N, C-alpha and C positions, 0 to 999 in steps of 0.2 A: 483500429487499435483495440486491442482486448482490455476489459477492465482488471488489471491485475496490477497489485502494488509492486514496483520496481526494486524496493528494499525488503520487504517482508514475505512477498509472494502470496500475500492474502488475495482471493479472489471470490468469485460469487458462489453462495450455496444455494441450495435446492431445498424447498420445504412445502408446505401447504398453506392456503388461506383457510380458515375455518371459520364458517359462518355460525351465527345463533342457532341454527338447525344443525349443526355439526357436519354440513357438507363441505367436503375438502377438495380444492382446487390445486394444482401446482402452481407456485410462485418462485421468483428468484429473490433472494437476500444479496442486493449488491454490496461490495465493499465501498466503504466512505472514502472515495479518493479525489486528490486535490493535484493540480498541476501546480509546483513549485520551482523557482529558480533558487540555487544555492551558490554560494561562493566559497570555493575551495582554496584557500591561501596559500598551500604547499603547492600547487599547480599554477596559481595565479589564474585562474580561470572561472566562469559562471558556467554551471550545469543545470539542464532541467530534467526534472525527475516528477512520475507520477506516483505519488506516495499515497499511502493511507494516513488518516489523521492520527492514528495511534503511532505510525511510524515518524511522524512530526514530533510528538512528544519524546520519544526515545532519541532522535536528532537534538531535542533541545536539552536532553540530560547528558549525553555522552559525545556529542558532536557529530558534524557531518563527516569528518574523514573517517573516524571509527565506525560509522555505521555503514559507510561504504565499503570498506574495508571487510566487514562482518558479511555483508551481502554479497562480496565476492568469493568469501570462505565457503558460503553456504550454496552457490551456484545460482544466486537471482540475479547477479549484475555481470556482465562482462568485464 
């Protein structure tokens, strides 16, 4: 399973480790993902999503139903 947020589409970025001597080697900056169960009262069911922690803050602010609706409109969720 890829490390991609199912609601926002965030994924790993590529950058450099920079040593004190300014030697550069490639590295990955992974998204901060958590697996979380959400209850959707409209459908009366639980869903498990792999979301970033910033998406969790958005869910707390606008609600899970609105967040899923927005993700579907952007094409991140089927």
